[in-house]
N, C-alpha and C positions, 0 to 999 in steps of 0.2 A: 705828317698826318698819322694820328694814332689808329689803333685797331678798330675802335668803335666807329670812327669817322669813315674808315675804309669800308666797313660792313654797311654803314648807312648809305654811303655813296653807291655801293654795289646794288643794294636793295632798290635805291631810287632808279638806277639805270635799268634794272630788271623790270621794275614797274612801268617805266616809260616804254620799254620794248613790248611789254604785254599789251599796253594800251594801243600802241601803234599796230600791233598784230591784230587786235580786235577790230580796229578801224579799217584795216586792210581787208579783213574777212567780210565785214559789213559792206564795204564798198564793192567787193567782188560779188557778193550775194545779190546786191541791188542791180549791178550790171548784168548778171546772169539772168535775173528775173525779167529785166527790160528786154534783153536779147530774146528770151523765150517768148515773151508777149509779141514782139515784132515778127518772129518766125511763124508763130501760130496764126497771126492775123494775115500775113502774106499768103500762107497756105489756104486759109479760109476764103480769101478773095478769089484765088484761082479755082478752088473747089466749087465755089458758087457759080462761076462762069460756066464750068462744065455742067453743073446741075441745071442751069437755066437752059442750056441747049438740049439737055435730056428732057426736061419738062415740056419745052416747046414742041419737040418731036412727038412726045406721047399724047399731048393734048390738042394737036393740030386738027384732028378729025373726030375728037370725042370729048365728052364732058368728064370732069374729075369723077373718079369712081371710088367706092369703098370696097376694100377687099373682104369678102365674106368669110373666107377660111384661110387659116395659116398652116403652112406645111413646115413642121419643125425641122425637116431635113433639108429645106431649101438653103442654098448658100447665099450669102450676102454679096452684092455686087461690089467690086473693088476697082478703084481708079488710081492710077499712078500720077503723082505730081511732084516734080523736082526730086525724083529718086525715092520718094516714099509712097507707100500704098495706103489709101484712105477708104473708109466705108461710109462716111457721112459726117454730120456735125451735130453737136449738142447745143441746145438753147435752154437757159434757165432764167426766165425774166425777172424773178424776184431779187436776184443778185447781179443782174446785168451781165451774165456770163454766156459767151458764145465761142465755141472752140471746135476745130476739126478733130476727128477721131481716126487714128491709124488702124489698119486692119489687124496688126499685131503689135504688141508692146515690145520695147527693147530699151536698154539704158540710153542708147544714143537717140532713139526716137523720142523718148520722153523729154529730151532737151528741146524738142520742137513742139510736140502736141501730145495730148492724151492718147493712149493706145488700148486696143481691146485686149483684155487679159484672158478672157475665155468666153464661150457661148455665142449666142446670136439673138437678134431681135425676134426671128421666126420661132425660135425654141423657147422664148420668154425666159432666158437665163443669161443674158449678156452682162459681163462684168467689165468695167472700164477703169483703168488706173491712170494717174497723172502725178506729176511732182506737186509739192506743196508751194508752188509759186503763187504770189499774190493774185495774178491774173490767170492762173490755171485752176487748180482744185483747192487752194487754201480756203476760199469762202464757203465751200460746201458744208463745213461743220456747223455753220450758222443757219442752215436751211430748216425752216419750220415744217412740221407735219402738214401734209396737204399741199405743199408747194408744187407748182407745175414744172415738169421737166419734159422737154421735147427732143426727139432725135429724128433728123431727116437723113434718110439713107441715099445712096447714089442712084437709086431708081426714082428719086423724087417723092418717096413716100414719107409722110410725117407721122411718127409714132408718138403717142401722148401717154405720159405717166404722171403720177403724183407721189410725193415722198411719203412713205409709210413708216419709216423708222430710221433713226440715226444712232449708230452704235460704235463702240471702240473695240477693236479686235487686236489680239496679240499677233506679232509677225509670224509666229509658228502655227497659228490656227488657219492654215490654208484651206482645209476642208470646210471650215465654217464660212470662209469668204466666198466660196463658189457653190456651196450646196445649201439650198433652202430647206428648212424643216417644215413639217406639217403645221406647226403652230405659227411659223413665221415665213409665209410664202412671199416671194418677190419675183419680179420680172426683169429688173434692171438694177445693178449695183454700181455705184461710183465710189472709188476709194482713193485715199492718199495718206501719206505719212502725217502723224500728229507733229506738233512742234517738238523738235528734239529727235524725232525719228524713232521713238521707243515703241510706238504702237501704230495702228492704222485706224483712220476714221472711215467708216463704211456707211454710205447713204443708200438705203434700200427703197426701191421705187416699185409701184404697182401700175401695170398698164391700165388705162382708163377707157380704151376703145380700140377699134381696128385702125390700122394705118390708112391715112387718106392721101391720095395723090394730089400734090400741090400743083397749082397752075403756073406758079412763078417762084422766084426766090424771095418773095415778099414775106415769107414766114419768119424771117429774121427778126431779132429784137429791134424795136424802133423806139423804145422808151428811153 
């Protein structure tokens, strides 16, 4: 075998190894996304059972009420499920998305569900982050302005929002991620990595009303 043949064979082997590596990475990413989807849906089911009990207790002797005033200093109720702490769940009907939200984000926690990055619903400045999994926050970049977004907290209150802006933010622009400007006010932000992870897609939402106490867990997506 001459030198050119050896080089050609070596290149072919390298090419095959690269293809196999790419297929292995693709397979792992798909497995990881499926695992994350199952983990989040399992947590959501248990979270809803807890919420149903809470709602039944709260509505046993009274009609659903609308909270007239919000205290920005009020802490959000936290519930522990399978070793993780949750503050409620998100519903976005237009993209069929429904996910539990952890009280605090962490790299390990994001493998299971979105997490609160900062702020709270009561202060109208909550920021929620999640991985770019297909059934986590990957679809949020396609949200149209005016799309409805709902957050049900662990007190059974349903907060209503609509998308007011979708923007791309550089990873180093942390202040821009968590601080609203006078020209661009928002009450809820959802963000995730863009494809390739070089930037962040941030969906800005504006609250459209006061939180309403649900009477059951029927506020989930049924479409």
